[in-house]
C-alpha positions as CSV (number, residue, x, y, z in Angstrom):
1,M,135.5,-22.9,174.5
2,A,134.6,-20.6,177.4
3,K,137.1,-20.1,180.2
4,T,135.9,-21.1,183.7
5,L,137.2,-19.8,187.0
6,T,136.7,-21.0,190.6
7,G,136.9,-18.4,193.4
8,T,135.3,-16.9,196.5
9,V,132.6,-14.2,196.5
10,S,134.1,-11.1,198.1
11,S,131.3,-8.6,197.4
12,T,127.6,-8.6,196.4
13,A,127.0,-4.8,196.7
14,P,125.9,-4.0,193.1
15,D,122.5,-5.5,192.0
16,K,122.8,-8.7,190.1
17,T,126.5,-8.6,190.3
18,I,129.1,-10.4,192.4
19,V,132.8,-9.8,192.7
20,I,134.9,-13.0,192.7
21,T,138.4,-13.2,194.2
22,V,140.6,-15.9,192.5
23,H,143.9,-17.0,194.0
24,T,146.4,-18.7,191.8
25,R,149.9,-20.1,192.6
26,K,152.6,-19.2,190.2
27,T,156.3,-20.0,189.9
28,H,158.8,-17.3,189.2
29,P,160.6,-18.1,185.9
30,I,164.1,-17.3,187.1
31,Y,164.1,-17.8,190.9
32,K,161.7,-20.7,190.9
33,K,160.0,-19.4,194.0
34,Q,156.3,-19.9,194.2
35,Y,154.0,-17.0,195.0
36,T,150.3,-16.3,195.2
37,S,148.6,-14.0,192.6
38,T,145.1,-12.6,193.4
39,S,142.7,-11.5,190.7
40,R,139.2,-10.0,191.0
41,Y,136.5,-10.5,188.5
42,M,133.0,-9.1,188.2
43,A,130.3,-11.7,187.3
44,H,126.6,-11.6,186.6
45,D,124.3,-13.2,189.2
46,E,120.8,-13.1,187.7
47,N,118.9,-14.2,190.8
48,N,121.1,-12.6,193.5
49,E,121.6,-16.0,195.1
50,C,125.2,-15.6,196.1
51,H,126.5,-14.3,199.4
52,V,129.9,-13.2,200.6
53,G,132.1,-16.2,201.3
54,D,130.4,-18.6,198.9
55,K,132.7,-20.7,196.6
56,V,131.5,-20.4,193.0
57,V,132.3,-21.3,189.4
58,I,132.0,-18.5,186.8
59,V,132.1,-18.9,183.1
60,E,133.2,-16.5,180.4
61,T,130.5,-14.8,178.3
62,R,129.9,-11.9,176.0
63,P,130.5,-8.4,177.6
64,L,127.5,-7.6,179.8
65,S,128.8,-4.2,181.0
66,A,132.0,-2.2,181.1
67,R,133.6,-4.6,183.5
68,K,131.5,-7.8,183.5
69,R,132.7,-10.5,181.2
70,Y,131.6,-13.6,183.3
71,K,128.4,-15.1,184.6
72,L,127.7,-17.3,187.5
73,E,127.6,-21.0,186.5
74,K,127.1,-22.7,189.9
75,I,127.6,-22.4,193.6
76,V,130.0,-25.0,194.8
77,E,129.9,-24.4,198.5
78,K,127.8,-22.0,200.6
79,A,129.5,-19.9,203.2
80,A,129.4,-21.2,206.8
81,I,127.9,-18.0,208.1
82,S,126.6,-15.2,205.8
83,K,126.7,-11.5,206.2
84,E,123.0,-11.3,206.8
85,D,123.4,-13.8,209.7
86,L,126.1,-11.6,211.2
87,D,123.8,-8.6,211.0
88,V,121.0,-10.4,212.7
89,I,123.3,-11.5,215.5
90,D,124.7,-8.0,216.0
91,S,121.3,-6.4,216.1
92,S,120.0,-9.0,218.6
93,S,123.0,-8.5,220.9
94,K,122.5,-4.7,220.8
95,T,118.8,-5.0,221.8
96,E,119.9,-7.4,224.7
97,D,122.4,-4.8,225.9
98,K,119.8,-2.0,225.9
99,E,117.4,-4.2,227.9
100,A,120.2,-5.0,230.4
101,D,120.9,-1.3,230.9
102,K,117.4,-0.6,232.0
């Protein structure tokens, strides 16, 4: 049975690839103190449909490249505001500033 992981997309820089950050809570075996462990996984995104901040489920598959062992199964929750939206907002505010300077 294939392993499934749920995490947040932290990068979409490579083509058809997403980097997922998975946070897990662990308990120290001796001191019994809980701590957070963070792991990053590269996953295959065939249609380039994920954006930074999306919550996704990835599933284990055969090796697709040197570091990709997972593929995107589904997008659980879309990000509230995507990186492209931020770029549009920044570019529009810069043009407004230039027009105000004239």
